[in-house]
C-alpha distance (Angstrom), angle and dihedral (degrees) to the residues before:
residue distance angle dihedral
M1 . . .
K2 3.77 . .
N3 3.81 91.9 .
S4 3.79 93.0 49.2
K5 3.80 90.1 51.9
F6 3.80 88.5 51.0
V7 3.80 92.2 53.0
I8 3.80 93.1 44.6
N9 3.81 91.4 49.7
K10 3.80 90.8 50.3
L11 3.80 91.4 49.9
T12 3.80 92.5 49.7
Q13 3.79 89.7 49.9
L14 3.80 89.2 52.8
F15 3.79 92.2 52.6
E16 3.79 90.9 47.1
K17 3.79 90.2 54.0
G18 3.77 89.3 54.3
L19 3.77 101.9 -112.9
V20 3.76 98.2 159.9
S21 3.77 102.4 152.4
S22 3.79 115.1 96.1
K23 3.81 92.2 -135.0
D24 3.79 91.5 53.3
L25 3.76 90.4 47.3
T26 3.81 94.6 49.0
N27 3.80 92.1 46.3
E28 3.78 90.8 50.2
I29 3.81 92.9 47.9
I30 3.80 90.9 49.6
T31 3.81 90.2 50.0
I32 3.81 91.3 50.3
L33 3.79 92.2 48.9
K34 3.80 92.5 48.0
S35 3.79 91.7 50.8
K36 3.81 90.1 48.3
R37 3.81 89.8 50.0
D38 3.80 90.7 50.5
E39 3.79 90.6 49.5
I40 3.81 92.0 52.2
V41 3.80 92.5 48.8
F42 3.80 91.4 50.1
R43 3.80 90.8 49.8
M44 3.78 91.5 51.3
K45 3.82 90.1 50.3
L46 3.78 92.2 -142.2
T47 3.78 93.7 148.9
S48 3.76 139.3 8.8
K49 3.80 120.7 -99.8
D50 3.81 93.0 -102.8
E51 3.79 93.5 48.9
F52 3.77 90.9 47.3
D53 3.80 92.2 52.0
V54 3.80 91.3 51.3
L55 3.80 92.4 47.0
S56 3.80 93.0 47.4
K57 3.82 90.4 52.1
R58 3.80 89.4 51.3
V59 3.79 90.9 50.8
E60 3.81 91.3 49.2
N61 3.81 90.2 51.3
L62 3.79 91.1 49.7
E63 3.82 90.8 48.8
K64 3.81 89.3 53.0
I65 3.80 91.3 49.7
I66 3.81 91.4 49.1
S67 3.80 92.6 49.0
R68 3.81 90.6 49.6
S69 3.78 91.8 49.9
K70 3.82 90.7 50.2
Q71 3.79 89.7 52.4
T72 3.79 92.8 50.2
K73 3.82 91.6 48.3
K74 3.79 90.0 55.1
K75 3.81 92.0 51.9
T76 3.81 97.0 50.1
K77 3.77 117.5 90.4
Q78 3.76 129.4 -156.7
A79 3.79 116.0 -112.9
K80 3.77 117.4 -124.3
K81 3.77 116.7 -110.6
S82 3.77 115.1 -126.6
């Protein structure tokens, strides 16, 4: 319940600020979720701060690679068989 109130409060703050565009809204939601994820990992003390920074950079690089590969898959077309 506490987490849902947190998310709802963040969303209402976004609307108050005037973020109307869907891209702005999605970027802001992703940023909120990433910060919440980071907070949970720090609370659990799974890794040290340095290790976490390195791992988060690796994850960001992998996300970029995945997004690039999705874009290239959309652009490729199947050749017709004769």
